[in-house]
Kinemage of the C-alpha trace (Angstrom):
@kinemage 1
@onewidth
@group {chain A} dominant
@subgroup {mainchain}
@vectorlist {calphas} color= white
{ca met a 1} P -0.035 0.041 -0.012
{ca gly a 2} L 1.078 3.720 -0.234
{ca ser a 3} L 3.906 5.174 1.802
{ca ser a 4} L 4.945 8.675 2.546
{ca ala a 5} L 8.700 7.603 2.879
{ca pro a 6} L 11.028 8.706 -0.009
{ca ile a 7} L 11.167 6.088 -2.729
{ca ser a 8} L 13.797 5.995 -5.440
{ca lys a 9} L 12.534 5.329 -9.026
{ca ser a 10} L 15.580 3.107 -9.385
{ca val a 11} L 13.470 0.282 -7.880
{ca leu a 12} L 11.550 0.111 -11.195
{ca asp a 13} L 12.706 -1.982 -14.131
{ca pro a 14} L 12.039 -0.565 -17.620
{ca asp a 15} L 9.133 -2.817 -18.249
{ca leu a 16} L 7.354 -2.058 -14.913
{ca glu a 17} L 7.952 1.657 -15.587
{ca glu a 18} L 6.213 1.348 -18.917
{ca ser a 19} L 3.229 -0.517 -17.271
{ca phe a 20} L 2.973 2.212 -14.630
{ca ala a 21} L 2.923 4.772 -17.253
{ca arg a 22} L 0.175 2.939 -19.172
{ca his a 23} L -2.101 2.414 -16.171
{ca gly a 24} L -1.146 4.797 -13.379
{ca pro a 25} L -0.858 8.524 -12.576
{ca pro a 26} L 2.348 10.534 -12.942
{ca asp a 27} L 4.909 9.277 -10.444
{ca ala a 28} L 2.540 6.160 -9.858
{ca trp a 29} L 5.481 4.340 -8.223
{ca arg a 30} L 5.385 6.790 -5.222
{ca gln a 31} L 2.128 5.230 -4.132
{ca leu a 32} L 3.848 1.974 -3.343
{ca thr a 33} L 6.702 1.017 -0.927
{ca pro a 34} L 9.953 -0.323 -2.330
{ca glu a 35} L 8.991 -3.728 -0.804
{ca ala a 36} L 5.643 -3.684 -2.792
{ca ile a 37} L 7.427 -2.695 -6.011
{ca arg a 38} L 9.899 -5.586 -5.500
{ca ser a 39} L 7.108 -8.024 -4.850
{ca leu a 40} L 5.294 -6.835 -7.916
{ca lys a 41} L 8.566 -7.408 -9.880
{ca asp a 42} L 9.471 -10.711 -8.414
{ca glu a 43} L 6.199 -12.350 -7.448
{ca gly a 44} L 3.879 -10.698 -9.869
{ca ser a 45} L 1.545 -9.237 -7.217
{ca thr a 46} L 1.482 -7.135 -4.134
{ca ser a 47} L -1.126 -6.350 -1.440
{ca val a 48} L -2.691 -2.911 -1.484
{ca asn a 49} L -5.792 -1.155 -0.218
{ca ala a 50} L -7.673 0.060 -3.245
{ca ala a 51} L -10.953 1.897 -3.977
{ca val a 52} L -12.466 0.374 -6.983
{ca val a 53} L -14.688 2.476 -9.386
{ca val a 54} L -16.596 0.485 -12.089
{ca gly a 55} L -18.534 2.180 -14.801
{ca asp a 56} L -21.115 0.647 -17.023
{ca leu a 57} L -22.983 2.124 -20.026
{ca arg a 58} L -26.611 1.204 -19.688
{ca met a 59} L -28.268 -0.304 -22.771
{ca ser a 60} L -24.970 -0.712 -24.605
{ca gly a 61} L -26.019 -3.895 -26.376
{ca leu a 62} L -28.998 -2.059 -28.017
{ca leu a 63} L -26.732 0.879 -28.990
{ca ile a 64} L -24.413 -1.392 -30.879
{ca arg a 65} L -27.309 -3.007 -32.679
{ca glu a 66} L -28.753 0.359 -33.602
{ca ala a 67} L -25.559 1.884 -34.750
{ca val a 68} L -25.577 3.243 -38.270
{ca ser a 69} L -21.856 2.796 -38.538
{ca ala a 70} L -19.904 0.209 -36.523
{ca ser a 71} L -16.535 1.916 -37.155
{ca leu a 72} L -17.939 5.221 -35.999
{ca phe a 73} L -19.364 3.593 -32.919
{ca ala a 74} L -15.994 2.104 -32.053
{ca arg a 75} L -14.273 5.451 -32.622
{ca tyr a 76} L -16.622 7.144 -30.128
{ca ile a 77} L -16.098 4.430 -27.489
{ca ile a 78} L -12.324 4.565 -27.901
{ca gly a 79} L -12.434 8.279 -27.415
{ca phe a 80} L -14.448 7.904 -24.325
{ca thr a 81} L -12.057 5.254 -23.027
{ca glu a 82} L -9.088 7.620 -23.399
{ca ala a 83} L -11.106 10.323 -21.654
{ca val a 84} L -11.689 7.902 -18.669
{ca arg a 85} L -8.037 7.061 -18.590
{ca gly a 86} L -6.955 10.789 -18.534
{ca leu a 87} L -9.514 11.668 -15.927
{ca ala a 88} L -8.576 8.785 -13.634
{ca thr a 89} L -4.902 9.505 -13.721
{ca asn a 90} L -5.561 13.251 -13.337
{ca phe a 91} L -7.226 12.442 -10.093
{ca asp a 92} L -4.353 10.253 -8.932
{ca gly a 93} L -6.073 7.081 -9.914
{ca trp a 94} L -5.233 3.994 -12.061
{ca phe a 95} L -6.949 2.910 -15.255
{ca asp a 96} L -7.332 -0.836 -15.108
{ca lys a 97} L -9.284 -1.813 -18.149
{ca phe a 98} L -11.987 -1.131 -20.710
{ca thr a 99} L -14.802 -3.870 -20.277
{ca gly a 100} L -16.457 -3.539 -23.533
{ca asp a 101} L -19.318 -1.377 -22.167
{ca gly a 102} L -17.651 0.394 -19.373
{ca phe a 103} L -14.482 0.515 -17.382
{ca ile a 104} L -12.552 -0.349 -14.184
{ca thr a 105} L -10.473 2.191 -12.349
{ca phe a 106} L -8.951 2.169 -8.874
{ca trp a 107} L -7.138 4.308 -6.215
{ca ile a 108} L -4.576 3.065 -3.898
{ca tyr a 109} L -4.923 4.532 -0.499
{ca arg a 110} L -3.476 4.464 3.062
{ca asn a 111} L -6.721 5.584 4.724
{ca thr a 112} L -10.379 5.884 3.367
{ca glu a 113} L -10.495 9.748 3.904
{ca glu a 114} L -7.944 9.916 0.956
{ca val a 115} L -10.598 8.412 -1.410
{ca val a 116} L -13.098 11.096 -0.598
{ca arg a 117} L -10.432 13.731 -1.834
{ca thr a 118} L -10.093 12.015 -5.220
{ca val a 119} L -12.917 9.668 -6.445
{ca pro a 120} L -15.763 12.168 -6.271
{ca gly a 121} L -13.837 14.594 -8.512
{ca phe a 122} L -13.337 11.682 -10.958
{ca cys a 123} L -16.988 10.848 -10.973
{ca gln a 124} L -18.005 14.424 -11.359
{ca ser a 125} L -15.949 14.752 -14.428
{ca val a 126} L -16.584 11.284 -15.982
{ca leu a 127} L -20.370 11.679 -16.055
{ca pro a 128} L -20.219 14.769 -18.357
{ca ala a 129} L -17.694 12.916 -20.546
{ca ser a 130} L -20.346 10.087 -20.792
{ca asp a 131} L -23.053 12.565 -21.714
{ca arg a 132} L -20.778 13.702 -24.624
{ca leu a 133} L -20.330 10.214 -25.640
{ca ile a 134} L -24.100 9.613 -25.626
{ca asp a 135} L -24.739 12.694 -27.750
{ca asn a 136} L -22.340 11.293 -30.306
{ca leu a 137} L -23.908 7.916 -30.259
{ca lys a 138} L -27.423 9.344 -30.834
{ca arg a 139} L -26.190 10.890 -34.137
{ca asn a 140} L -24.979 7.407 -35.095
{ca ser a 141} L -28.225 5.543 -34.254
{ca arg a 142} L -31.211 4.410 -36.143
{ca asn a 143} L -33.257 4.287 -32.993
{ca phe a 144} L -32.325 5.382 -29.416
{ca pro a 145} L -33.712 3.729 -26.306
{ca val a 146} L -34.757 5.584 -23.227
{ca gly a 147} L -32.429 5.004 -20.165
{ca val a 148} L -29.070 5.252 -21.735
{ca gly a 149} L -26.445 6.469 -19.364
{ca leu a 150} L -23.384 5.664 -17.253
{ca ser a 151} L -23.845 4.024 -13.938
{ca ile a 152} L -21.054 3.802 -11.390
{ca gly a 153} L -20.364 1.400 -8.528
{ca ile a 154} L -17.706 2.124 -5.773
{ca asp a 155} L -16.225 -0.261 -3.229
{ca ala a 156} L -12.923 -0.366 -1.338
{ca gly a 157} L -10.754 -2.686 0.732
{ca pro a 158} L -7.811 -5.075 0.549
{ca cys a 159} L -6.790 -6.028 -2.986
{ca glu a 160} L -3.918 -7.669 -4.821
{ca leu a 161} L -2.206 -5.471 -7.448
{ca val a 162} L -1.174 -7.904 -10.237
{ca arg a 163} L 1.279 -7.671 -13.078
{ca val a 164} L 0.019 -9.606 -16.192
{ca gly a 165} L 2.552 -9.209 -18.908
{ca ser a 166} L 2.653 -5.536 -19.584
{ca ala a 167} L -0.747 -4.862 -17.803
{ca ile a 168} L -1.413 -3.767 -14.220
{ca thr a 169} L -4.697 -4.984 -12.727
{ca val a 170} L -6.310 -5.249 -9.383
{ca val a 171} L -8.238 -8.226 -8.058
{ca gly a 172} L -10.137 -8.770 -4.819
{ca gly a 173} L -13.468 -8.266 -3.078
{ca pro a 174} L -13.853 -4.608 -4.017
{ca ile a 175} L -14.051 -5.526 -7.604
{ca val a 176} L -17.014 -7.815 -6.909
{ca gly a 177} L -18.654 -5.245 -4.615
{ca ala a 178} L -18.288 -2.423 -7.078
{ca thr a 179} L -19.667 -4.476 -9.982
{ca arg a 180} L -22.676 -5.589 -7.895
{ca leu a 181} L -23.372 -1.950 -7.010
{ca val a 182} L -23.057 -0.722 -10.602
{ca ser a 183} L -25.775 -3.139 -11.523
{ca gly a 184} L -28.136 -1.367 -9.145
{ca ala a 185} L -27.226 2.231 -9.942
{ca arg a 186} L -29.381 4.338 -12.177
{ca ala a 187} L -27.914 5.970 -15.283
{ca gly a 188} L -26.035 9.047 -14.028
{ca gln a 189} L -25.760 7.817 -10.368
{ca ala a 190} L -22.882 6.406 -8.331
{ca leu a 191} L -23.579 3.841 -5.615
{ca ile a 192} L -21.002 3.320 -2.767
{ca asn a 193} L -20.608 0.332 -0.538
{ca ile a 194} L -22.116 0.874 2.971
{ca gly a 195} L -18.693 0.695 4.626
{ca leu a 196} L -16.939 3.226 2.474
{ca gly a 197} L -20.204 5.324 2.144
{ca thr a 198} L -20.080 6.103 5.898
{ca thr a 199} L -16.574 7.717 5.362
{ca phe a 200} L -18.067 9.749 2.465
{ca glu a 201} L -21.071 10.721 4.684
{ca arg a 202} L -18.677 12.037 7.343
{ca gln a 203} L -17.026 14.223 4.734
{ca lys a 204} L -20.125 16.092 3.461
{ca asp a 205} L -18.347 19.466 3.509
{ca leu a 206} L -15.764 18.096 1.205
{ca leu a 207} L -18.375 16.438 -1.016
{ca asp a 208} L -19.929 19.941 -1.383
{ca thr a 209} L -16.849 21.265 -3.143
{ca phe a 210} L -17.562 18.654 -5.816
{ca gly a 211} L -21.296 19.603 -5.978
{ca ala a 212} L -22.220 16.060 -4.690
{ca arg a 213} L -25.038 15.044 -2.529
{ca ile a 214} L -24.980 11.800 -0.629
{ca ser a 215} L -27.883 9.848 0.820
{ca lys a 216} L -28.344 6.357 2.301
{ca gln a 217} L -30.503 4.090 0.159
{ca val a 218} L -31.656 0.492 -0.171
{ca val a 219} L -31.108 -0.862 -3.746
{ca pro a 220} L -31.811 -4.206 -5.311
{ca thr a 221} L -28.661 -5.826 -6.774
{ca lys a 222} L -28.122 -9.207 -8.521
{ca glu a 223} L -26.928 -10.931 -5.420
{ca tyr a 224} L -29.387 -9.224 -3.085
{ca pro a 225} L -32.608 -8.812 -5.098
{ca gln a 226} L -34.541 -7.981 -1.899
{ca gly a 227} L -32.131 -4.918 -1.590
{ca gln a 228} L -28.892 -3.939 0.089
{ca glu a 229} L -27.879 -0.805 1.887
{ca ala a 230} L -25.719 1.600 -0.029
{ca tyr a 231} L -24.902 5.248 -0.375
{ca gly a 232} L -25.927 7.158 -3.525
{ca leu a 233} L -23.939 10.034 -4.930
{ca glu a 234} L -25.655 12.630 -7.122
{ca phe a 235} L -23.594 15.397 -8.908
{ca gly a 236} L -24.155 18.867 -10.103
{ca lys a 237} L -22.403 20.362 -13.138
{ca ala a 238} L -18.694 19.711 -13.229
{ca arg a 239} L -16.427 22.634 -12.445
{ca pro a 240} L -14.244 23.612 -15.565
{ca glu a 241} L -11.074 22.822 -13.684
{ca ser a 242} L -12.136 19.296 -12.839
{ca met a 243} L -12.363 18.577 -16.705
{ca glu a 244} L -8.513 18.638 -16.941
{ca gly a 245} L -7.320 15.361 -18.390
{ca asp a 246} L -10.463 14.813 -20.532
{ca pro a 247} L -9.568 14.999 -24.211
{ca ser a 248} L -13.172 15.011 -25.117
{ca ala a 249} L -13.804 18.308 -23.217
{ca pro a 250} L -14.433 21.399 -25.331
């Protein structure tokens, strides 16, 4: 997990440095101890605490079917994926992967209060980026269903940071939790696991700076169709400075 102690970049090998550059924020190696980096190099994985943010584009299957041009659809999705990558790293996060109709990003942290200073800003900025994607997809659609939009699920806890070839990915319970919550989130909404959500609720003043409102909710999910407790985040309009790192921004 992260450390405030000085770390020499010399602990990286060229391949790992390239992987960090592809997936992580500038100076991503500073978020890990030298021991963690050596474990990642030698064993292929290291233990971290991570907040996982999963995004899912609602109705994506129908959008692909209704696309006038498949190549134009792909171009718009690629542009959105690069926007997500830029926004995640701009807020000190890591871009894990594109999932075909969404994304997985994560934030390595020492304490959960750190997550409140970064993840809401990312969410606040990625939602308008998804709105621009949807506007582009509409222009490329024969028919356009109601309910299209980006849903977000957020969970946090112990994970393994794993090196697979040139890729850096994260595995663990928070991936499952965030994926479960994104299935219950409305388009344009972020749902947070109950444990992490209590930390967010204690930081309401900080959330106000992102134009975010938090409320406790009961939402049906795939594993808990009767409902599970979670916290919902709703956002106002993104501040101009929060759009830095989004190549799709005007």
